[in-house]
C-alpha positions as MATLAB code, in Angstrom:
seq = 'MTDPERGLFLAFEGVEGSGKTTQVARLAAWLRARGADVVVAREPGSTPLGERIREIVLSADLHVPARSELFLMLAARAAFVEQVVRPGVQAGKVVIADRFELSTLAYQGAGRGLPLDEVEACNRVATGGLEPDATLLMDVDPEVGAERQRAAGKAADRMEREEAAFHRRVAEGYRAHEARVAGIVRIDAIGGEEQVHHRVLQALAARFPETFPAAQVIRY';
ca = [
     120.449  121.057  153.016;
     118.223  118.135  151.731;
     115.658  118.706  154.808;
     113.581  122.167  154.386;
     112.959  121.567  157.811;
     116.157  121.410  159.485;
     118.222  124.671  159.777;
     122.327  124.865  158.781;
     124.740  124.648  160.845;
     128.052  126.725  159.634;
     131.282  127.242  160.830;
     133.737  130.113  160.412;
     138.163  128.827  160.942;
     141.136  130.690  160.447;
     144.229  132.175  162.389;
     144.296  135.264  164.350;
     143.528  138.154  162.328;
     141.823  136.350  159.465;
     138.466  138.303  159.248;
     136.412  135.679  160.394;
     134.411  137.568  163.249;
     133.571  140.346  161.108;
     132.340  137.840  157.732;
     130.119  135.784  160.496;
     128.505  139.266  161.414;
     127.917  139.667  157.804;
     126.839  137.086  156.569;
     124.351  136.923  159.778;
     123.245  140.257  158.237;
     122.649  139.294  155.063;
     120.540  136.398  156.142;
     118.722  138.517  158.638;
     117.756  140.911  155.632;
     116.328  138.156  153.596;
     114.343  136.735  156.583;
     116.406  133.679  157.712;
     116.324  132.647  161.587;
     119.962  133.481  162.464;
     121.872  132.061  165.876;
     125.454  133.673  166.104;
     127.516  132.160  168.506;
     131.549  131.620  169.104;
     133.646  129.285  170.641;
     134.541  128.522  173.150;
     131.534  130.615  174.474;
     127.560  130.843  174.112;
     126.711  128.890  177.067;
     127.050  129.926  180.546;
     129.582  127.237  181.006;
     131.645  128.486  177.693;
     131.971  131.858  178.790;
     133.576  130.830  181.907;
     135.932  128.499  180.331;
     136.743  131.445  177.391;
     137.645  133.525  180.165;
     140.317  130.912  181.523;
     141.483  129.652  178.222;
     142.036  133.535  176.678;
     143.055  134.400  179.951;
     146.574  136.347  179.521;
     148.172  136.017  182.675;
     147.307  132.239  183.101;
     149.807  129.177  182.327;
     147.161  126.233  180.795;
     149.003  123.108  179.625;
     148.172  121.795  176.299;
     145.943  118.660  177.392;
     143.927  120.970  180.334;
     143.770  123.436  177.548;
     142.422  120.578  174.821;
     139.707  119.300  177.523;
     138.565  122.679  178.597;
     137.645  123.485  175.085;
     136.041  120.351  174.438;
     134.186  120.918  177.794;
     133.044  124.051  176.512;
     131.849  122.410  173.463;
     129.875  119.447  174.563;
     127.655  122.330  176.566;
     127.674  124.314  172.896;
     126.596  121.457  171.089;
     123.783  120.435  173.335;
     122.621  123.622  174.336;
     122.996  125.818  170.972;
     123.542  123.946  168.004;
     121.217  120.858  167.932;
     118.041  123.024  169.475;
     118.944  125.850  166.390;
     119.586  123.463  163.537;
     116.512  121.163  164.902;
     114.025  124.696  164.888;
     115.020  125.949  161.521;
     117.961  127.875  162.082;
     120.810  128.995  160.954;
     123.613  128.681  163.287;
     126.805  130.357  162.527;
     129.893  129.744  164.641;
     132.695  131.720  165.010;
     135.217  128.477  165.430;
     134.096  124.991  166.435;
     136.014  121.573  165.464;
     138.700  122.532  163.196;
     140.006  125.334  165.630;
     141.066  122.258  168.068;
     142.922  119.924  165.117;
     144.288  123.067  164.225;
     145.393  125.051  167.978;
     145.702  121.884  169.918;
     146.949  119.770  167.340;
     149.234  121.706  165.182;
     150.109  124.414  167.544;
     150.107  122.379  170.822;
     151.810  119.190  169.061;
     149.637  116.525  170.951;
     148.607  113.469  169.060;
     145.958  114.039  166.204;
     144.097  110.820  166.595;
     143.950  111.584  170.103;
     142.358  115.028  169.712;
     140.122  113.612  167.074;
     138.910  110.962  169.061;
     138.448  113.309  172.202;
     136.625  115.732  169.897;
     134.071  112.991  168.557;
     132.961  112.792  172.113;
     132.586  116.242  173.013;
     130.216  116.637  169.524;
     128.439  113.332  169.663;
     129.406  112.857  166.173;
     127.779  116.700  165.081;
     129.714  118.389  161.903;
     128.843  121.926  160.531;
     127.079  121.075  157.099;
     130.133  123.503  155.826;
     133.169  125.121  157.377;
     134.619  128.369  155.875;
     138.303  128.490  156.490;
     139.336  132.207  156.268;
     142.708  131.656  154.344;
     145.146  134.132  154.952;
     149.093  133.615  156.281;
     149.275  134.310  160.039;
     151.747  137.056  159.708;
     149.444  139.286  157.709;
     146.342  138.482  160.697;
     148.915  139.456  162.850;
     149.644  142.817  161.223;
     145.685  143.231  160.855;
     145.676  143.059  164.727;
     148.498  145.574  165.731;
     146.925  148.141  163.147;
     143.770  147.779  164.860;
     144.973  148.436  168.603;
     143.708  145.092  169.823;
     144.821  143.346  172.781;
     146.413  140.251  172.752;
     144.731  137.267  174.427;
     146.850  134.260  175.773;
     146.200  132.530  172.363;
     147.099  135.824  170.484;
     150.514  136.038  172.622;
     152.019  132.987  171.562;
     154.999  132.958  169.524;
     155.355  133.140  165.547;
     156.358  129.843  165.851;
     152.977  128.657  167.272;
     150.743  130.547  164.996;
     152.295  129.136  161.957;
     152.006  125.397  162.832;
     148.189  126.342  163.289;
     148.150  128.051  159.965;
     149.569  124.875  158.349;
     147.406  122.409  160.471;
     144.736  124.639  159.070;
     145.588  123.951  155.101;
     146.786  120.072  156.046;
     143.230  119.416  157.328;
     141.622  121.173  154.153;
     141.807  118.093  152.019;
     141.069  115.594  154.667;
     137.771  117.111  156.458;
     134.562  117.004  154.607;
     132.992  120.152  154.257;
     135.872  122.506  154.655;
     135.375  125.624  151.915;
     138.209  127.697  151.440;
     137.595  131.491  151.199;
     140.579  133.709  150.362;
     140.530  136.465  153.160;
     142.831  139.040  151.268;
     140.843  141.634  150.719;
     138.351  144.462  151.940;
     135.588  143.229  153.847;
     133.112  143.803  151.296;
     135.084  141.583  148.444;
     135.799  138.456  151.279;
     131.935  138.858  151.835;
     131.027  138.510  148.553;
     133.539  135.256  148.160;
     131.376  133.680  151.285;
     128.442  134.386  149.362;
     129.391  132.432  146.592;
     130.996  129.473  147.754;
     127.606  129.330  150.174;
     125.561  129.626  147.089;
     127.362  127.047  145.421;
     127.117  124.738  147.879;
     123.376  125.416  149.575;
     121.512  126.660  146.594;
     118.040  126.439  148.332;
     119.272  128.822  151.273;
     122.029  131.058  148.723;
     119.846  131.733  145.829;
     122.509  132.136  143.342;
     120.412  134.727  141.662;
     120.344  137.003  145.156;
     124.207  136.949  145.502;
     124.827  138.043  142.063;
     122.494  141.101  142.658;
     124.146  141.752  145.770;
];
C-alpha cells in the first residue's frame, strides 16, 4: 500500500468449507485489536440490493440458469463496489470481503462452463476496474471442505448442494487462476483455525509491511 491515506481492500476466496469466513472474522478481530478501522463484507451481499440477490442465488428450491446467475452476481457486485468498497478504501479503512471477483471466474466460469473471456469482460463492467489489493485463496480440496461442513451440521444452500463434479471444477478454476490473476496469495487451509490464521498474517506481513508489521505477527 503506497498511499498512507488510502485504505486496503482484501478478498478471501475458496471452495465451500475452505474456512474463509472464519479467517475473515479472525483477521478483522486481529486488526481491530490494533486500532484499525475495518469493514467486513460478503459477496453477494452487504448492500440492500446485494442481500436480496443473495437470497435468490442461494435459495435451495430455485433453478437459476447459468447466465442469469452470472448477471445476478454482477449486479450485486456493482452495488458492493460503489456502496461499500470504494467509500471504505477512500476513507482509509481496511475492507475485507468474503468472496469477490475470483469467485465468479471459478463458479460461473469454471463451474458453470461459461466462456471465461465473456465472464471477465462482464466482471470488469461490474467492478469498474477495481481489484483487491490482495486476494487470499484458501486452498483446500473440495472433498475436505464438504466434510467440514457435514461435521459442522451446516444446512446446504443451492451452491453447496451442487454435485461433487461441479465443486471439483470450481477448485480447479481457482488453482488455474492463481498464476494468471494479479494479487492472489495462496494460503494452505489445512490445519487448525489458529494455524491457518497465522499463515494469513505471515502472508499479509510480507505483502503489506506498513499495515502488518512483521514484529507484531511474530509476537502473535
